[in-house]
C-alpha positions in Angstrom: 0.0 0.0 0.0 1.6 3.2 -1.1 1.8 5.9 1.6 0.1 8.6 -0.3 -2.7 10.1 1.9 -0.4 12.8 3.5 1.3 13.6 0.2 1.1 16.9 -1.7 -1.8 17.3 -4.2 -0.8 18.5 -7.6 -2.2 21.8 -8.9 -1.8 20.5 -12.5 -4.9 18.2 -12.6 -7.6 19.1 -15.2 -10.8 17.3 -14.2 -13.1 16.8 -17.2 -15.0 13.9 -15.8 -18.2 15.9 -15.4 -18.0 17.8 -18.7 -20.2 15.3 -20.5 -19.2 13.0 -23.2 -22.3 12.0 -25.1 -22.0 9.9 -28.2 -25.3 10.7 -29.7 -25.9 12.3 -33.0 -25.1 16.0 -32.7 -27.5 18.3 -34.6 -25.8 21.6 -35.4 -25.1 23.9 -38.3 -25.7 22.7 -41.9 -26.0 19.1 -40.7 -29.1 20.0 -38.8 -30.8 21.6 -41.7 -30.0 18.7 -44.1 -31.1 16.0 -41.7 -34.4 17.8 -40.9 -35.1 18.2 -44.6 -34.6 14.5 -45.1 -36.9 13.7 -42.2 -39.5 16.1 -43.6 -39.4 14.5 -47.1 -39.5 10.9 -45.9 -42.4 11.7 -43.6 -44.4 13.0 -46.5 -44.1 16.6 -45.5 -45.3 16.1 -42.0 -44.2 19.1 -39.9 -45.3 17.5 -36.7 -43.2 14.3 -37.2 -40.2 16.4 -38.2 -40.5 18.5 -35.0 -41.0 15.4 -32.9 -37.8 13.8 -34.4 -35.8 17.0 -33.6 -37.0 17.2 -30.0 -36.5 13.5 -29.3 -33.0 13.6 -30.7 -32.1 16.7 -28.7 -33.5 15.2 -25.6 -31.5 12.0 -26.1 -28.4 14.0 -26.7 -28.9 16.1 -23.6 -29.4 12.9 -21.6 -26.2 11.3 -23.0 -24.2 14.4 -22.3 -25.5 14.9 -18.8 -22.7 15.0 -16.3 -22.2 11.8 -14.3 -21.6 12.3 -10.6 -18.4 10.6 -9.6 -18.6 8.0 -6.8 -16.6 8.5 -3.5 -14.3 5.7 -4.6 -13.6 7.4 -7.9 -12.9 10.7 -6.2 -10.5 8.9 -3.9 -8.7 7.5 -7.0 -8.6 11.0 -8.5 -7.0 12.3 -5.3 -4.5 9.4 -5.4 -3.6 10.2 -9.0 -3.1 13.9 -8.0 -0.7 12.9 -5.2 1.3 10.5 -7.5 1.5 13.2 -10.1 2.8 15.7 -7.5 5.4 13.3 -6.4 6.7 12.8 -10.0 6.8 16.6 -10.2 9.0 16.8 -7.1 11.4 14.0 -8.3 11.8 15.2 -11.8 12.2 18.9 -10.7 15.2 17.8 -8.6 16.7 15.5 -11.3 16.4 18.2 -14.0 18.0 20.7 -11.7 20.9 18.3 -11.3 21.3 18.4 -15.1 21.1 22.2 -15.2 17.7 22.1 -16.7 14.2 23.2 -15.7 11.4 20.7 -15.4 8.0 21.7 -16.8 5.3 19.6 -15.2 2.9 17.7 -17.3 -0.8 18.5 -16.6 -3.0 15.4 -16.1 -6.4 15.3 -17.7 -9.0 13.1 -15.9 -11.8 12.2 -18.2 -14.7 9.8 -18.6 -15.3 7.6 -21.7 -13.9 9.9 -24.4 -11.7 13.0 -24.6 -10.2 15.4 -27.1 -6.4 16.0 -26.8 -3.9 17.9 -28.8 -3.2 14.6 -30.6 -6.9 14.1 -31.6 -9.9 12.3 -30.1 -9.5 9.2 -28.0 -11.7 6.9 -26.0 -11.0 5.1 -22.7 -10.5 1.9 -24.7 -7.1 3.3 -25.6 -6.0 3.3 -22.0 -3.9 6.1 -20.4 -1.7 8.0 -22.8 0.6 11.0 -23.2 0.1 13.5 -25.9 3.4 15.2 -26.9 1.5 17.9 -28.9 0.0 19.4 -25.8 2.3 17.9 -23.2 -0.5 16.3 -21.1 -1.2 13.0 -19.6 -4.7 11.6 -20.2 -6.3 9.2 -17.8 -9.8 7.6 -17.5 -9.8 6.4 -13.9 -11.8 3.3 -14.9 -8.5 1.9 -16.2 -7.5 1.3 -12.6 -10.3 -1.2 -12.2 -9.4 -2.7 -15.6 -5.8 -3.0 -14.5 -6.9 -5.0 -11.5 -9.7 -7.2 -13.0 -8.7 -7.7 -16.6 -4.9 -7.6 -16.3 -4.6 -9.1 -12.8 -2.5 -6.3 -11.5 -4.2 -4.8 -8.4 -2.8 -2.4 -5.8 -1.9 1.2 -5.4 1.6 0.9 -6.7 0.5 -0.8 -9.9 -1.6 2.3 -10.5 1.2 4.6 -9.6 3.5 2.8 -12.1 1.0 3.6 -14.9 1.0 7.3 -14.1 4.8 7.4 -13.7 5.2 5.6 -17.0 3.1 8.3 -18.8 5.0 11.0 -17.0 8.2 9.2 -18.3 7.0 10.0 -21.8 6.8 13.6 -20.8 10.3 13.5 -19.6 11.4 12.0 -22.9 9.6 14.8 -24.7 11.3 17.5 -22.6 14.7 15.9 -23.2 14.2 15.6 -26.9 14.1 11.8 -27.0 10.9 11.7 -29.0 12.6 13.8 -31.7 15.0 11.0 -32.4 12.3 9.1 -34.4 13.2 10.6 -37.7 16.9 9.9 -37.2 16.3 6.4 -36.0 14.0 5.3 -38.9 17.0 4.5 -41.1 18.2 2.0 -38.5 15.1 0.4 -37.2 11.4 -0.1 -37.9 8.7 2.2 -36.4 7.6 -0.6 -34.2 11.1 -1.2 -32.8 11.5 2.5 -32.1 8.2 2.5 -30.3 9.3 -0.5 -28.2 12.5 1.2 -27.2 10.7 4.4 -26.4 8.2 2.5 -24.2 10.9 0.5 -22.4 12.7 3.7 -21.6 9.4 5.1 -20.1 9.3 2.0 -17.9 12.9 2.7 -16.8 12.0 6.3 -16.0 9.0 5.1 -14.0 11.5 3.0 -12.0 13.8 6.0 -11.6 10.9 8.0 -10.1 10.1 5.2 -7.7 13.7 5.0 -6.6 14.0 8.6 -5.7 10.5 8.8 -4.2 11.4 6.0 -1.9 14.8 7.5 -1.0 13.3 11.0 -0.3 9.9 10.2 1.1 9.7 6.5 1.9 6.4 6.2 0.1 6.6 2.4 -0.5 5.7 -0.5 1.7 6.5 -4.2 1.5 5.0 -5.6 -1.7 4.6 -2.3 -3.6 7.5 -3.0 -6.0 6.1 -6.4 -6.7 2.8 -4.8 -7.6 4.6 -2.5 -10.1 6.5 -5.5 -11.6 3.2 -7.4 -11.9 1.6 -4.5 -13.7 4.6 -4.2 -16.1 4.4 -7.9 -16.8 0.7 -7.9 -17.3 0.8 -5.4 -20.1 3.7 -6.8 -22.0 3.0 -7.3 -25.7 3.6 -11.0 -25.6 1.3 -11.5 -22.7 -1.5 -9.4 -24.3 -1.0 -11.1 -27.7 -1.2 -14.5 -26.2 -4.4 -13.6 -24.4 -6.1 -12.0 -27.4 -4.9 -14.2 -30.3 -3.3 -17.2 -28.8 0.1 -16.6 -30.3 3.0 -14.1 -30.2 4.1 -12.0 -33.1 7.3 -10.2 -32.1 7.3 -8.0 -35.2 4.0 -6.4 -34.0 5.4 -5.4 -30.6 4.9 -1.7 -29.7 5.7 -1.7 -26.0 8.0 -4.7 -25.4 7.7 -8.1 -23.9 6.7 -8.7 -20.2 10.3 -9.7 -19.5 11.7 -6.5 -21.1 9.2 -4.2 -19.3 9.9 -5.8 -15.9 13.7 -5.7 -16.5 13.8 -2.0 -17.5 11.5 -0.9 -14.7 13.7 -2.8 -12.2 16.9 -1.3 -13.6 15.4 2.2 -13.1 14.3 1.4 -9.6 17.5 -0.3 -8.5 19.9 2.4 -9.9 17.9 5.6 -10.0 20.5 6.7 -12.5 19.3 8.3 -15.7 22.5 7.4 -17.5 21.6 3.7 -17.3 18.4 4.1 -19.3 19.6 4.4 -22.9 17.3 1.8 -24.5 18.3 3.1 -28.0 22.0 2.2 -28.0 21.8 -1.4 -26.7 21.6 -4.1 -29.3 18.9 -6.1 -27.5 16.9 -3.9 -25.1 
């Protein structure tokens, strides 16, 4: 159980959970006029039916977009995410200062079902993600339940690992690692670049955990095992074996379970950024 309750809450959390996310048909602008004309024609010019259709659709849309009140459990998870985000801010601010750099924290957007980011629209089915275009981490808190039930990785630290991994991508963005893609394409496939990028984010999550433990003793017995279990549960080989019954290494985008566990452990055990160059090693 991560010791988080007394931790600082981040001021960089953007809560969009109650902004509505209806998936109904939106009637607006020219689309409205065209659709109503079609309804009018197919109803034999019946104004009453056309009006009835319009009001029914708008009522359904309003119902779908009505804010959903978060449960106390969900609010507790939001608070937990805020504390973990704050802890990553503290760790990375210190580590960047040691490099003579200034860390710019990544805002975290909490959403429900679907969201629009600087990288385009996304649904919760995509899982947590980082958008380099706007420098934000996006998280639907329902993923925490999925992490426990679907992937068999319960526990606070498994959830903290997920957040720290996405913040790791932000660190890569600030350090220019993501800009290496064009340069690397001549030496490796896009999938291989993606794997190396993801493994480094796992390493950076481990680095955060190392320094958080040294500085604030946030971890208890069993926490690291939870993180390792989460890393193993979302390895490409494990996910492929579950979904299609076979492993196709060429289709990896995040790395195998063994790779993800190994790089996270390396980050946690060393806490040394210089040990995390997943791009230079022959077999990451």
